[in-house]
C-alpha positions in Angstrom: 91.9 24.9 133.4 94.5 23.1 135.5 94.4 23.0 139.3 97.7 24.9 139.6 96.5 27.7 137.3 93.1 27.9 139.2 95.0 28.3 142.5 97.3 30.9 141.0 94.3 32.9 139.8 92.7 32.5 143.3 95.8 33.8 145.0 95.9 36.8 142.5 92.2 37.5 143.2 92.8 37.4 147.0 95.7 39.8 146.7 94.3 42.4 144.2 90.9 41.0 143.2 89.1 44.3 143.9 91.4 46.1 141.4 90.8 43.3 138.8 87.1 43.6 139.2 87.1 47.4 139.2 89.2 47.5 135.9 87.2 44.8 134.2 90.1 42.4 134.1 89.2 39.0 132.8 91.2 37.3 135.6 88.7 38.6 138.1 86.7 35.6 139.4 82.9 35.9 139.3 81.0 34.1 142.1 79.6 30.8 141.0 78.5 27.4 142.3 80.9 24.6 141.3 80.5 20.9 141.2 83.3 18.5 140.1 85.5 21.5 139.3 83.0 22.9 136.8 80.8 25.9 137.1 77.1 25.2 137.3 74.6 27.1 135.1 71.7 28.1 137.4 69.0 27.2 135.0 66.5 24.5 135.9 67.1 22.1 133.0 70.9 22.5 133.1 71.0 22.1 136.9 68.8 19.0 136.7 71.2 17.5 134.2 74.3 18.4 136.3 72.7 17.0 139.5 70.7 13.9 138.5 70.8 12.6 142.1 69.9 15.9 143.8 68.5 15.4 147.3 66.4 17.5 149.6 69.3 18.3 151.9 72.0 20.7 150.4 75.3 21.6 151.8 77.1 24.7 150.5 80.8 25.0 151.1 82.6 28.4 150.9 86.4 28.6 150.7 88.7 31.2 152.3 91.1 33.9 151.2 93.2 33.0 148.1 91.7 29.5 147.9 89.5 27.5 145.6 87.0 24.8 146.5 90.0 22.4 146.4 91.0 23.6 149.9 88.4 21.0 151.2 90.0 18.1 149.3 91.7 15.3 151.3 94.7 13.3 150.1 92.4 10.5 148.9 90.3 12.9 146.8 87.3 13.1 149.1 86.2 16.3 150.8 83.8 17.4 153.4 81.0 17.7 150.8 81.5 14.3 149.2 81.8 12.7 152.6 78.5 14.3 153.8 76.9 13.0 150.6 78.2 9.5 151.3 77.4 9.5 155.0 74.2 11.6 155.3 72.8 12.0 151.8 73.6 15.6 151.3 74.0 17.2 147.9 77.2 19.2 148.0 77.8 22.4 146.2 80.9 24.6 146.3 81.2 28.4 146.0 84.1 29.9 144.1 84.5 33.6 144.4 86.9 36.6 144.3 88.2 36.8 147.8 89.8 40.2 147.2 86.4 41.9 147.0 85.0 43.4 150.2 83.4 40.7 152.4 80.1 42.7 152.4 80.1 42.6 148.6 80.7 38.8 148.5 78.0 38.3 151.1 75.4 40.2 149.1 76.5 38.1 146.0 76.1 34.9 147.9 72.7 35.8 149.1 71.6 36.4 145.5 73.3 33.2 144.4 71.4 31.1 147.0 68.1 32.7 146.0 68.7 31.8 142.4 69.7 28.2 143.5 66.5 27.7 145.4 64.4 28.9 142.5 65.9 26.4 140.0 67.0 23.5 142.2 65.6 20.2 140.7 64.2 18.9 144.0 62.3 20.4 146.9 64.8 21.7 149.5 64.2 20.7 153.1 67.4 22.1 154.5 70.5 24.1 153.5 73.7 23.7 155.6 76.4 26.4 155.1 80.0 25.5 155.8 82.7 28.3 155.6 86.4 28.0 156.0 88.3 31.1 157.2 87.0 34.1 155.3 84.3 31.9 153.9 82.6 31.9 157.3 82.5 35.7 157.3 81.0 35.7 153.8 78.3 33.3 155.1 77.6 35.7 158.1 77.4 38.6 155.7 75.1 36.7 153.3 72.7 35.8 156.2 72.8 39.4 157.4 72.0 40.7 153.9 69.1 38.2 153.5 67.7 39.2 156.9 67.9 42.9 156.1 66.4 42.7 152.6 63.7 40.2 153.7 63.4 39.1 150.1 65.4 35.9 150.1 63.5 32.6 150.4 66.7 30.6 151.1 67.3 31.9 154.6 64.4 30.0 156.4 65.9 26.8 154.9 69.2 27.2 156.6 69.1 24.9 159.6 72.8 25.2 160.6 76.0 27.1 159.8 79.4 25.7 160.5 82.5 27.9 160.7 85.9 26.3 160.3 88.9 28.5 161.4 86.8 31.7 160.8 88.3 34.9 162.3 85.0 36.2 163.7 86.8 38.8 165.7 89.3 39.6 163.0 92.8 38.4 161.9 95.6 40.0 164.0 98.3 39.4 161.3 96.5 41.7 158.9 96.2 44.3 161.6 99.9 44.0 162.3 100.6 44.5 158.6 98.4 47.6 158.6 100.3 49.0 161.6 103.7 48.3 160.0 102.7 50.0 156.7 101.6 53.0 158.8 105.0 53.2 160.5 106.8 52.9 157.1 104.8 55.7 155.6 106.0 58.0 158.5 109.7 57.3 157.7 111.3 60.2 155.7 112.8 58.0 153.0 111.4 57.5 149.5 112.3 53.8 149.3 110.7 53.0 152.7 107.5 54.9 151.6 107.5 52.9 148.4 107.5 49.7 150.4 104.6 51.1 152.5 102.6 52.0 149.3 103.1 48.4 148.0 101.9 47.0 151.3 98.8 49.1 151.0 98.0 47.5 147.7 96.5 44.5 149.4 92.8 44.0 148.6 89.7 45.1 150.3 89.0 41.5 151.2 92.3 41.2 153.0 91.7 44.5 154.9 88.2 43.4 155.8 89.6 40.1 157.2 91.6 42.1 159.7 88.5 43.5 161.4 86.0 40.8 160.4 84.0 43.5 158.7 80.9 41.8 157.2 78.6 44.9 156.8 78.6 48.6 156.8 74.9 49.2 157.7 74.9 47.7 161.2 76.9 49.5 164.0 77.2 46.2 166.0 80.5 44.5 165.5 80.7 41.7 165.0 77.1 41.4 163.7 75.3 38.9 165.9 74.8 35.4 164.7 71.2 34.9 163.6 69.3 33.2 166.5 67.1 31.1 164.2 70.2 29.2 162.8 72.2 26.6 164.8 75.8 27.8 164.7 78.9 25.6 165.2 82.5 26.8 165.5 85.8 25.0 164.9 89.2 26.5 166.0 92.7 25.1 165.6 95.4 25.1 168.2 99.1 24.4 167.3 100.8 25.2 170.6 100.7 22.7 173.5 101.0 25.5 176.1 97.5 26.7 176.9 98.4 30.4 177.0 100.3 30.3 173.7 97.5 28.3 172.1 95.0 30.9 173.2 97.0 33.7 171.7 98.2 32.1 168.5 95.6 29.5 167.8 96.2 27.8 164.4 99.0 30.3 163.6 96.6 32.5 161.6 93.5 32.9 163.8 93.6 33.1 167.6 91.1 30.8 169.5 89.0 33.7 170.8 88.5 35.0 167.3 87.7 31.5 165.8 85.2 30.8 168.6 83.6 34.3 168.3 84.6 35.1 171.9 82.4 32.3 173.2 85.1 30.5 175.1 86.2 33.0 177.6 85.0 30.8 180.4 82.3 28.2 181.0 79.9 30.8 182.4 80.1 33.0 179.3 79.4 30.6 176.5 77.2 32.3 173.9 76.6 28.9 172.3 76.1 25.5 173.8 79.5 24.0 174.7 79.1 21.1 172.3 78.8 23.6 169.4 82.4 24.8 169.8 85.3 22.5 169.2 89.1 23.2 169.4 91.3 20.8 167.3 94.7 20.4 168.9 97.7 20.1 166.6 96.0 21.6 163.6 97.3 24.6 161.6 94.9 26.9 159.8 95.3 25.2 156.4 94.9 21.7 158.0 91.4 22.5 159.3 89.3 22.1 156.1 90.8 18.7 155.4 91.3 17.4 158.9 89.5 14.1 159.7 88.9 15.2 163.3 87.2 18.4 162.0 85.1 16.3 159.7 84.0 14.0 162.5 82.5 17.0 164.3 81.0 18.3 161.1 79.3 15.0 160.4 78.0 14.7 164.0 76.5 18.3 163.8 75.0 17.7 160.4 73.6 14.4 161.5 71.7 15.9 164.4 67.9 16.1 164.1 66.0 19.1 165.3 65.2 17.1 168.4 69.0 16.7 169.0 69.1 12.9 168.3 
């Protein structure tokens, strides 16, 4: 399957993937681990053959809405995963999934996928690093929450750190604006206007969840707290040079307070250590997963030992 077709299917899944899955449509993407553009069979012998140089440190990268794992790829063909393999000896794996499904559903699926990975991985795993772009970060949070709640997943204690790149931890305002506009259109006494509103409401559960950063339905706290046993690192983008505009519009998709999970209100209210939160100036939302400045921070965070060296 060509890259353009894969991207087209990813966009379709992001837009109406919940409908595709519900109706059994073959275009619905099933969550899988990918390496070199090919899905990995999670069987011990098959995985050993696919990963002959598997190391004890694994990095799992999760793409965002309407994307594939190619969102991480730089112009030269490298990506955050291959660079971490080169620089720090990680074994990179990439998650491909239906981003139109509810985030909670994808989180539960990722939790099960990681459990299966740990059980068949061809080397003893010392650490798993999770890296999520945009919605992918919320899927990671949801997976960790599901694993904690179920207490039956052996992968969670292996997660040393989680890195969120342009993730709308406090929701995506543009989706909420679209929701409000659709509501207004439905109130207009005109059949054509109401038809437009109905079409607007066809957007997937995944898109709607993104607006509120909804990662679970079984915990009244919102957003669900970051697990304290994991080191968390946040990256936000900032396009505007004016500080006030940058704060509101961020990377043009996710405002800085949302991408930083509200930790950057002022120096006295940091929920995370200051060096765990980075703001990349001049970076748009889609620049972030392939930005060299972002990778420099990711590499530094992944290179830290437990003692902070």
